[in-house]
N, C-alpha and C positions, 0 to 999 in steps of 0.2 A: 734292374740288375744290382748285384752287390759286388763292389770292387775292393779287393784286398791286396795290400802290398805284403808279400811274403818276406822279401829282403832283396837287396842288390837290384837286379833287373827283372826279378820274378814277381809276377802278379797273378792272382786268381780272380776270374770273373765268373760269378754264379748267376745264371740266367733265371728268369721267372719259372721256367719249366724244370729247374733243378740241374740242368747240365752245367758242367764246369769247364771253363776254358783257362788253360794255364800258359803263360808266356815265360819262356826262358828259365826252366828249372836249373838249379845249381848244385855244386858240391865243392867241398874243400875251400870255403871262403871265410871261415870263422863263424859261420852260422850253420845250424843243422837244418837241412831241407826236410820239412815235415812230410810224412807219408800221407799225402792227400790224394783223394780220388780225382781223376780227370777224365773228361770225355774227348776234349779237343786240346791239343798241345802244339804250340808254335815254338820253333827253334831258330833263332836268328843266325847262328853260325856254330861251328863245331868245337868251341872252347869249353872247358870243364865248368866254367861258371855260368854257362848258358844252355848246356845240352844234356843235363843229367836226368834224362827221361826215366831211367831205371829207378829213380827215387819215388816215382809216382805209382799209384795203384789204379786199378780199373781197366776196362777194355777200351783204351783210348786210341785215338788216331793222331799221328804225328804229322805236322806240316813243316817241312824243312827245305822246300824247293820253291822257286819262283812260279807264279801262276795264280789263277783264280779258281776257287773251289766253293761249291755250294753244298751245305750240309743242313738239311731240315730247317730252313729259314735263316741260317747263319751264312753270311758270305765272308770268306777269308781270302785275302789277296796278298801274296808274297811278292815284294817289290825289290829288285836287285839294287844294291848300293855297295859301298866299300867300308872296310874296317879301318881305313887310314886315309890320308890325303894324297896318296900316290897311286890311285887306281888299283888298290889291292896289293901292290908290290911288297908292302911291309907286313901286313897282317891278313891279307886275303879279302874275301867278300863278306858281305853282311846282308841279311834280308830284313827289310822293314815289313811288318805285318799290319795290314789295315783290315779291321773286322767291322762288319755291319750286322747289327742285331738289335731287335726291339726298338727300332727307330733311331738308333744312335750309331755313330762311327767312332771306333777306338783305333788309335794308331800307336804301335809300339816300335820305336826306332832301333831296338837292339843295340849293338855297339857301333852305331853310325860314327864314322871317323872324319867326315868332311861336310862342309856346307853344301846343300843340294844345288844342282844346276836348275835351270828353269823347267826342264822336262820333269825332273823329280819333284820340284815344288808343286807342279800341277797335280801330281798324284796325291799330295798331302793335303791340299785344300779341302775344306769341308769336314775336317776332323773336329769332333766334339771333345774327346778326351785324348790328350797327347802324353804318352809316357816317353820321357826324353832323358838321355844321359847328360849329366852336367859336371861330372868329376874330372874330365880331361885325362891326359896321359894316354889311355888306350882309345879314347873317343873324343868327340867334340868337347871343347871346354865351356866354361860358363858364358863367356861373351858370344861364342858361336851359337850356343843353345838359345840365348836371348834373340839373336838374329833370326833363327828359325822360328821361334815362338811368335815374334812380331810379324813375320811374313805369313805364317799359317793361320794365326789368330784362332786357336781352338777355344772352346768354352772353358775347359779345365786343363791345367798343366800339372802333371804329376812327375816331379823330378825323381830320377833314379841314378844308380851307378855312381854314387858319391860316398865319401867316407862316413860310416856310421860306427858307433862303438862295437868293437868285436870284429869288424870287417878287416880281412887281411889283404885285400886287393889294394894296390898302390894308386889311389885316386884322391882327388882333393875333397876337402870338407865342403859343406853346403853354403858357407858364408859367402863364397865367391859368387855363386849364382844369386843369392839373396841380394848382394850389393848390386849386381848387374841389372836385376829386374826392378829395383827400387825406382819408383816414379813412373813405371810403365804398366805394371800389373798389380792388382790387389793380391795380398798373400795372407794365408791363414794356416795356423798349426792345428791339425785335426785332433791330435792328442790320442789317437787310436790307429788301428791298422786297416780299418775298412769303413766304407760308407755306401749308402744306397743312392742310386742315380737313375733317373728315368728322363725321357724326353721332355716332360713337363717341367723339369728342374732347371732347364737351361737359363742362364742369366744373360743379361745384355753385355756385361763386361767380362773379359777374360780374367781368370783368377788362378793363382798358384796355390795348390794344396800340398802341404808337407804332411806326410804320413809317418807313423811309427811302424817299423817292421814287426810282423807277427812271429817270425822264426826266432827260435831261442839261440843264444850264443853257445858255441861248442865249449865244453869244459877244458 
């Protein structure tokens, strides 16, 4: 599969058969959401920077409710969580999406706003690629993100929902998470917006991969 970071919390995963899975498309964040084709789309919650499905093209299916779905060899599971640390009283609910495809498990945490309890942690174990917010303010912060990463032990950590040039969302820059993970995980700067990943690529050690967003900044 090909994993691409569009920007913010939006990723596109292109499977070997050409199908495209898009997580959390956005609008009005300082980046232009590209008109990309999608087949499967997950929406973690109803905020504009995560639910802009109208920006996508194609005859796609949207997953925005909890439950387990099977679509031609792809399993998608929406797992309830909260957008805050007060059981949703501040910002409502959030769906974590766990996707199994091509022998790999990808987990997108959406705007998770709290450290998981034991029951939720059990849902996250076995993740190969973890897309995790690290910018705080509206979500977990860098220290909480580290705690989750250490517990889940994914093969690859993809930080998201942090301040990048052009982003207008009020979140922290990446250095706080970089400092938090120092000494725990290997880190690398990809230098581009996408990489290929198959089950045979799994490493023994967890590693953090910093990606460049592919979306263009708005004028």
